[in-house]
Each structure stands twice: as structure tokens, then as C-alpha cells.
MIVEX-422600 format. One record per residue: residue number from 1; residue in one letter; chain; x, z, y of N, C-alpha, C in turn. Coordinates in steps of 0.05 Angstrom, whole numbers, plus 5000, padded with zeros to 4 digits. Atoms other than C-alpha are relative to their C-alpha. Layout:
N
<NUM; 'A'; 'A'; <X; Z; Y>; <X; Z; Y>; <X; Z; Y>>
...
! end
This chain:
68
<1; 'M'; 'A'; <5027; 5005; 4991>; <4246; 6250; 1830>; <4989; 5025; 5014>>
<2; 'I'; 'A'; <5012; 4978; 4984>; <4210; 6292; 1882>; <4970; 4999; 4997>>
<3; 'E'; 'A'; <5029; 4999; 5003>; <4139; 6314; 1867>; <4987; 5009; 5026>>
<4; 'L'; 'A'; <5015; 4994; 4976>; <4090; 6314; 1925>; <4972; 5007; 4992>>
<5; 'T'; 'A'; <5028; 4993; 5005>; <4021; 6346; 1927>; <4982; 4989; 5022>>
<6; 'I'; 'A'; <5019; 5010; 4981>; <3963; 6312; 1961>; <4982; 5023; 5010>>
<7; 'E'; 'A'; <5015; 4978; 4988>; <3928; 6359; 2009>; <4979; 4988; 5019>>
<8; 'K'; 'A'; <5021; 5007; 4981>; <3864; 6354; 2050>; <5010; 5007; 5029>>
<9; 'V'; 'A'; <4992; 4996; 4973>; <3881; 6345; 2124>; <4978; 4988; 5018>>
<10; 'G'; 'A'; <5022; 5009; 4983>; <3821; 6341; 2171>; <4981; 4984; 4982>>
<11; 'D'; 'A'; <5018; 5018; 5016>; <3778; 6282; 2146>; <5015; 4983; 4980>>
<12; 'G'; 'A'; <4983; 5017; 5018>; <3836; 6251; 2108>; <5016; 5017; 4981>>
<13; 'F'; 'A'; <4982; 4987; 5018>; <3892; 6269; 2062>; <5029; 4995; 5009>>
<14; 'G'; 'A'; <4972; 5002; 4993>; <3967; 6279; 2069>; <5018; 5013; 4980>>
<15; 'V'; 'A'; <4980; 4987; 5016>; <4031; 6302; 2036>; <5021; 5012; 5019>>
<16; 'K'; 'A'; <4978; 4988; 4985>; <4086; 6347; 2062>; <5026; 4989; 4988>>
<17; 'L'; 'A'; <4974; 5011; 5009>; <4155; 6315; 2059>; <5021; 5022; 5003>>
<18; 'P'; 'A'; <4978; 4981; 4998>; <4213; 6361; 2042>; <5021; 4991; 5019>>
<19; 'G'; 'A'; <4978; 5007; 4982>; <4271; 6364; 2091>; <5020; 4981; 4988>>
<20; 'E'; 'A'; <4981; 5018; 5015>; <4314; 6329; 2038>; <4991; 4971; 5003>>
<21; 'V'; 'A'; <5010; 5027; 4997>; <4269; 6268; 2042>; <5004; 4990; 5028>>
<22; 'L'; 'A'; <4997; 5008; 4972>; <4269; 6266; 2118>; <5030; 4995; 5006>>
<23; 'S'; 'A'; <4971; 5004; 4996>; <4345; 6273; 2117>; <5009; 4973; 4989>>
<24; 'H'; 'A'; <4993; 5025; 5012>; <4352; 6214; 2070>; <4989; 4976; 5015>>
<25; 'L'; 'A'; <5012; 5022; 4984>; <4305; 6172; 2113>; <5012; 4999; 5028>>
<26; 'Q'; 'A'; <4990; 4997; 4973>; <4343; 6195; 2175>; <4977; 4999; 5020>>
<27; 'A'; 'A'; <5025; 4999; 4983>; <4274; 6211; 2205>; <4996; 5029; 5008>>
<28; 'K'; 'A'; <5007; 4973; 4991>; <4247; 6270; 2243>; <4971; 5000; 5009>>
<29; 'A'; 'A'; <5028; 4996; 4992>; <4180; 6298; 2265>; <4993; 4981; 5023>>
<30; 'G'; 'A'; <5009; 5018; 4979>; <4141; 6249; 2307>; <5007; 4971; 4997>>
<31; 'E'; 'A'; <4992; 5028; 5006>; <4176; 6186; 2281>; <4981; 4988; 4980>>
<32; 'R'; 'A'; <5018; 5014; 5019>; <4137; 6134; 2243>; <5016; 4991; 4975>>
<33; 'I'; 'A'; <4989; 5010; 5025>; <4153; 6119; 2170>; <4978; 4983; 4986>>
<34; 'F'; 'A'; <5018; 5018; 5012>; <4120; 6068; 2125>; <5000; 5002; 4970>>
<35; 'L'; 'A'; <5003; 5001; 5029>; <4093; 6067; 2054>; <4994; 4971; 4994>>
<36; 'E'; 'A'; <5002; 5029; 5005>; <4104; 5997; 2029>; <4993; 4995; 4971>>
<37; 'Y'; 'A'; <5007; 5007; 5027>; <4071; 5967; 1968>; <5020; 4979; 4990>>
<38; 'M'; 'A'; <4980; 5017; 5011>; <4122; 5934; 1923>; <4988; 4981; 4979>>
<39; 'F'; 'A'; <5011; 5021; 5018>; <4111; 5872; 1879>; <4996; 5011; 4971>>
<40; 'N'; 'A'; <5002; 4989; 5027>; <4119; 5914; 1815>; <4978; 5021; 4997>>
<41; 'G'; 'A'; <5022; 4981; 5001>; <4060; 5959; 1832>; <5008; 5028; 5010>>
<42; 'S'; 'A'; <4991; 4974; 4990>; <4102; 6017; 1859>; <4998; 5000; 5031>>
<43; 'Y'; 'A'; <4999; 4997; 4971>; <4108; 6042; 1931>; <5028; 5009; 5008>>
<44; 'R'; 'A'; <4974; 4992; 4989>; <4169; 6053; 1975>; <4994; 5012; 5027>>
<45; 'L'; 'A'; <5002; 4987; 4975>; <4173; 6102; 2032>; <5025; 4993; 5016>>
<46; 'A'; 'A'; <4977; 5010; 4985>; <4217; 6074; 2088>; <4996; 5006; 5030>>
<47; 'K'; 'A'; <5000; 4999; 4971>; <4236; 6085; 2160>; <5000; 4971; 5010>>
<48; 'H'; 'A'; <5002; 5028; 4990>; <4219; 6022; 2200>; <5027; 4992; 5011>>
<49; 'D'; 'A'; <4976; 5012; 4991>; <4279; 5978; 2212>; <4993; 4971; 5006>>
<50; 'E'; 'A'; <5009; 5027; 4992>; <4264; 5914; 2251>; <5015; 4979; 4985>>
<51; 'K'; 'A'; <4984; 5020; 5014>; <4321; 5876; 2218>; <4991; 4997; 4971>>
<52; 'V'; 'A'; <5010; 5001; 5028>; <4298; 5895; 2148>; <4973; 4987; 4999>>
<53; 'A'; 'A'; <5027; 5011; 5000>; <4226; 5878; 2166>; <5001; 4970; 5003>>
<54; 'E'; 'A'; <4997; 5029; 4997>; <4247; 5808; 2189>; <5010; 4987; 4975>>
<55; 'E'; 'A'; <4989; 5011; 5025>; <4288; 5797; 2126>; <4979; 5000; 4978>>
<56; 'T'; 'A'; <5021; 4998; 5020>; <4230; 5820; 2083>; <4979; 4978; 5003>>
<57; 'L'; 'A'; <5019; 5021; 4994>; <4183; 5771; 2117>; <5012; 4973; 4991>>
<58; 'L'; 'A'; <4987; 5025; 5009>; <4233; 5715; 2104>; <5000; 4997; 4970>>
<59; 'I'; 'A'; <4999; 5000; 5029>; <4241; 5734; 2031>; <4972; 4995; 4989>>
<60; 'D'; 'A'; <5028; 5004; 5009>; <4165; 5740; 2022>; <4991; 4972; 5003>>
<61; 'G'; 'A'; <5008; 5027; 4995>; <4156; 5672; 2052>; <5013; 4979; 4982>>
<62; 'Q'; 'A'; <4985; 5019; 5017>; <4207; 5640; 2005>; <4994; 5004; 4970>>
<63; 'M'; 'A'; <5005; 4995; 5029>; <4185; 5673; 1939>; <4973; 4989; 4992>>
<64; 'H'; 'A'; <5024; 5011; 5012>; <4133; 5640; 1896>; <4996; 5012; 4972>>
<65; 'E'; 'A'; <5005; 4988; 5026>; <4099; 5666; 1833>; <5016; 4986; 4978>>
<66; 'E'; 'A'; <4986; 5014; 5021>; <4132; 5612; 1791>; <5030; 5006; 5000>>
<67; 'D'; 'A'; <4972; 4993; 4998>; <4201; 5636; 1815>; <5005; 5027; 4987>>
<68; 'A'; 'A'; <4996; 4973; 5010>; <4190; 5706; 1788>; <5006; 5000; 4970>>
! end
């Protein structure tokens, strides 16, 4: 687990991501990453992948509360 500290940045807030995290995400400065809310109440940090996004939409559309 990697601990991040919330910092004041201008009028908002932000966190600094260690190089290890960017390496695992295969991301670099200037690229967009996404914080996704998961069904179990947690969050996931991910680099956008169009194929994964399409698959997620299909899965979300097929899942119903009674299936869980």
C-alpha cells in the first residue's frame, strides 16, 4: 500500500504520485489518468484504455443488483 498526502493546490486539492505508481500505470507527466469509483465503495486509479472502458460499460449494463 502506498500512502498519499492530500495537499492544497490553488483553489483545489491534489496528491503527488510517486514514480513507482506512474511506472505501474505506464503513465507520464501530462497524460490523463482516472479515479474510478468501484461498486464496493473503494476507488481505483487507472490509465484510460478505450477497450477496457467499452468492456466496463458492457458489464455495467448487464449487472443488476439482484445478480450481486
